[in-house]
N, C-alpha and C positions, 0 to 999 in steps of 0.2 A: 537525302530528305529525311527531316525529324518527323517522323509520324505522329508525334504529340502536338504538332502545330497545326494539324488538322481538327483537332479537337477543340480548338479555342473557344471558349465562353458554352462549352456542351458539359451537362452534367453527367456523373461517372457513368449511372446506369446506360445512357445512351451511347457513350463513350464506348463502353465494352460491346455493345450489340453492334455499332458498327464495325470495331476493330475485329470482331470476330466474324463477320460476313466477309470482310476483306480478305482474312487471312484465309478462308476457305475459297474464296477466289483463285488465291494465290497459290493454294494446294493443288487445286484442279489444274491449272497452268503448268504447274511444274510436273505433275503427272504427265499430262498431254507428252510435254517435252521429252520426259523420259522415255515414253513409247516410240516417239519418233526418233529419238536419238538411239535406241537398243535396236530398232528395225523391227518393232513388234507390228508397225502398221506400214513396212515397207512394201506389201503387195496393194497398196491402195493408191491410185492414182486421182488426183483432184483437176478436173479441166477448168477451163476459162468460164465455162458456163454454170459452173458450181456443180454439176452433175459427178457423182463419185461412182466410178468403175473400178472392179476389184483385178488385179494381174493375176495371172495364172503361172506357174512354170510348165515348161514345154513338156517334160515327163508327165505331167497330168494330162494336158490336152492332148498329147499324141503317145500314147502308152504302147502302141503297137512298135515304138522304135526300140523298146526295150520288154521284149516277149517273156524274159526270165524274171523280170521285176513284178511286184505285185502292190496294190493301190489299198490302205486301209483308211476306214472313216470311224472317226471315235462318234459316241453317243453320250451327251451330257458330260463330255470331259474326259468318258471313261472307255475301255475297251480298244483302243487304237491297235495295238500289237494282236490281241486276241482276233479281231476283225481281220486284219491281214492275214494270220495264218489260216482261217478258217477259209478266206477267197483263195488262197494259195492252193490248198490241198483240193479244193473243189474244182477250180478251173485247172490246175494242171494234174491232178490224178484222178478226175473225175466226179459227177455226182449226179443225182435224179431228181427231176421235178414230177411230184405226182397230184393226181388232181382230177377235176373232170372239166372239160371242155364243152360247152353247149354252143352249138351253131345253129343261126337262124336262117329263114328263108332269103333275106335279102343280102344276107354274106358277113354279116355281123358276127363276133364270137364273144364269149365271155368265158374267163374261168372262175371255178367255184373250189373251195376248200384244197388250193394247190399249196404245196411246200416244197421246199427244196431240200435235199437228204445228203450230206458228204458222208464219207467213210471215216467213222472215229479212228480208226488204226491210221491212216494216213496223215491226221490231225496230229495224232501222238507223235509220229514219226517228224513232222515240221516242226514241232513246237521246240521253241528256244533255239532254232536255228535258221533265224531271219535277223538281217542286221538292217538297222535304220539306214538310210541314204539321204533323206532330205524330209522335211516336212513344211506345211505351213497353216496359219491359223485361220478359220472362218467365221470364229464367234469367239470374241474376246471376255464376253460377259459367262457363256457357259463353258468357256475352255475348251472348243472343239477343235479339232485338227484334222489334216488330211495327210498322209505320209506314204513314203515310198518306201518297199523294203526289197531285199533279194537276199537269197542261200547265201550262208556263208563262205560256202565254196565256190561262188559265181565270180566272176570278173566285170560285174556289169558297170557300165558308166553312164549316169542320166545327165541330161542335159538342164542345168537349174537355172538357165535364163528366163526370165519373165514376160509375158506376152500380154498384149491387150486384144480381146475377140473384137472390139469395135476397129481395129487396125487391120483385122484380116477380110479376106474375101470368104464368104459362106461356101461351105464344100459342098460338091456335086450330092454326096449323099445325103446330107441333111435334106436337100430339095427333093430326094427320093421317098421321104417319109411316108408312109401310108400306115393307119391306125391298125388294119386288120391284115397286112402282109408283109412277110420277110421276101427276101429274093436271093437267087442263086447267081454267083459269078466266080469264075474261075475253080470251081470243085468246093466252093465254101457256101454254106447258107449265112446269110448276114440278117441280123434283127438290128431294128433301131427303137430305142427307147426315149420317150417324150415325157416331161412333168413340168408344170410351174415351178419357177423359180420364185419361191417366197418361203416364209417361215422357217424353218432349220435347213440352212443351206445343204449339209450333209444328207440330210432325209432326202431331198430333191436330186442329187446325183444317186443316191443309193435306188431309189423309187425308178429313176430313168434304166438304170443299167439292169434292174429285174424285170422292167417291160421289155427290154430288149431279149432277153432271154425266154421269156414268155412267146415272143412273136416268133421265135426259131421252132420252138414247141409246136406251135399251132400250125405253123408251115406244113411239119411232118404228118400233123394230124389232119389237114385238111385234104393232103395228098394220097393219102392212102384210106379214105373213108369209104369208097365204094368196097373196097375188098375186105372189109371188116362189118361185122355184126353190131349193130347199134340199135339203141331202143329209142322211141319215140315219145314224147310226152306233148300235152296240149296246153296252152295258156291263151284262153280265148279273148282276154284283155288286152294282149299285145301282139301275140304271134298263135297261127293257125297250126304252126308245126315246127316243132324246135327237137334238134338230134344231140343228144349228150354222148361224150365219149369219155370213159373212164380210161386213162392213160398212165404209163410210167415211161418217161423218157429218159434215156442216158446220155449223158454229154461228156465227152472228154476234151482235153486241149481246148478249152475256150479262151479267146483272147478279145480282151475290151481293146478295141482298135483305137478309137479316138473320141474326145470330148467336146461338145460346141456349146456356148453361151449364145443365145439370141437375146441381146438388151431390148430390141423393139417388142418382141413377142412377151419376153419376160419367162422364156423357157429354156432349159436345159435337155441336149439330145446327147445320146450316148450309142456309139456303134460297136457292136459285139459281133464277132463270126467265130465259127466251127465249121469243121470240115463235112460235108455229107457224110462220109464214110464213118465218121467219129461221133454219128448221132444213132444211136439205139432205142427201140421202142419197143414195149410191149403193151398190147392192150386186153383188157379184162371184160 
């Protein structure tokens, strides 16, 4: 088609405006086609009802299948490998959760001023020793990704098949979720983290993972409270009696087991486990 035929009887200024608008549309279509062709949006599925659901690789949904692997998250398109290195040294070599746990009369709890501490020497040892196995994009605009790594000397083989959570049956551990309680099974302490699936997707998964670790720490604190010296404070506006515990939990061999996306609730869940014998604690 000769584009000039479209402008018959139109002055030159209007012709240029019309042409520039059409060229912009053509460029956008070409960019979208390029993204689809190169697989940049291969982990998105469009249904007949026009709802868009993200697909995830199995190594991400079922991380327990590869205990030697570690999953890293970027923030604003940066720090992907660094995050994986920190998580690897913390989960495999041990780390501590330090802070204050407040326990209220009706059984609620709340952490304050808590932070995670890993061993710097272990981080130095693992630096530049992780190899990238696979990754997928969570935000094309910010350049954020989630990636799977393993040590260079390991023989980890991961499952890169993509799955849709909507086609799977909700696991039993998700149904066990309780905001204030971890649970014990087979000598392991399990924590379940839950967080809304909105805004920055990477932050949602990261926060849910942290909440699962805090659940495990709170379980230990709740079950030794009677044998420790605690202080009491009063808050007449909300509670008559509050117990605050300063603690320093040491966790080793932490395993992120599974991740679940509940599309109806728009929530993400993360299941984490630690051997009971690998949870050490000191109260101040």
